[in-house]
N, C-alpha and C positions, 0 to 999 in steps of 0.2 A: 806581771810585776814590772815596775818601772826600772829603767837602767840607772843604777845609782851613780854611775860614772859620768852621766850626762844631765844630771839634775840642774835646774836653774832656780834661783831664788824667786819666791812668790812676789809679784809686783802688784801692789794695791793702787787702783786709780785714785788720784787726789781731787778729782772733780766731784764735789759734793752733790752736784745736780744729778749724778747718775745713781744715787742711792735713794731707795724709798724711805720715807720717814714717817714716824708717828709720834706726836707730842701728846702726852696724857696728863690729865689733872682731874682730881676728884671734884673740884669746885668749878662752877661756872663763873665767868668773869675774871679769870686769872690772867688773861692776856695772851692765851695760846694763839688765837687767830692773828692778833696784832703782831706778835713776835714772829710767827711763821711768815707773815707777809713781808716784814722787814728782812728777815733772813733770806727768803727765796729771791727777793728783789736784788739782794746784794750778790747772789751767785749766778743769777740767770743772765743769758745773753742780753746785750743792750737793747735789741729790738724786740724782745719777747718779755712777757709778763706771766706770772703764775695766775691761773684762773681758780677761784674758790667757788665750789658748788656749795651754797649755803642752805642748810636745812632748818635754820633758825633765823630770826630777824636782827640779832644783835650786831651784825656786821656794819650797819649804817654809820656807826661812829668810828670806823677804822679809816684813816686817811689813805688815799691812793690805792685802795684795794680794788681789784678787778673781780667782781662777784656777780653771780647769778643766783637768784632765790628759786629753789625748787620745793614744791609743796606736795608732789605726788610721784608715784612710780611712773605713770605714763609721761609726765613732764620730764623726768629723769631719762627715760628711754629716748624721747625726742631729742634731748640735749646730747646724749651719747652719739646719736646718729650725726648730729652737726659736728661734734668733736672729731669724728673720723675723717672729716674733709680736709683736703690740703690747706685750705685757707685757715682753718682753726689751728692746724699744726704749725703754720707760719706765725700765728699771733701769740700762742701760749707756750711757755717753757715747760709747764707741768700743770697737773690738776690736783687740787686739794678738796677733799670731801670733809665738810665741817657740819656736823659731827657724826661719827660713825654710829653712835648710840641711836641717833634719830633715824639714820638710814636703816639700821636693823629693825627698828620699830615700824617704819614705813613698809619695809619688805614683808614683815610678818603680817601686817594688816592687809596688804595687797594680796598676798598668797591666800590668806584666810577668806577674803572676800571673793576673789576670783575663782577659788576652788570650792567655795561654800562649805568651808570646814572651820572648826574652832581650834585655835592653837593655844 
């Protein structure tokens, strides 16, 4: 049990960049990626940018987005290896996966194909 005579108030960090975030919407084209890019660029360090891992092609119309298009799980695995390097950590403030539904579908297909099972 904690010592009630030496408790300290809980301190919440105010740096929004330290919090994981998920923005949801039922409809495509609601501006989630556009808005997320604007928001993250406002809170990230001046010399770093958010990196969007795009699993769809609609990002081409978003100004100033730093994005890489991924079409398969092997491509994603290769990208993850690159993101673990010091150079990538210097360049990017955070990683955004857009969209998680597409990632889930890609993973399901990859596992089914590589394991020769039906999901």
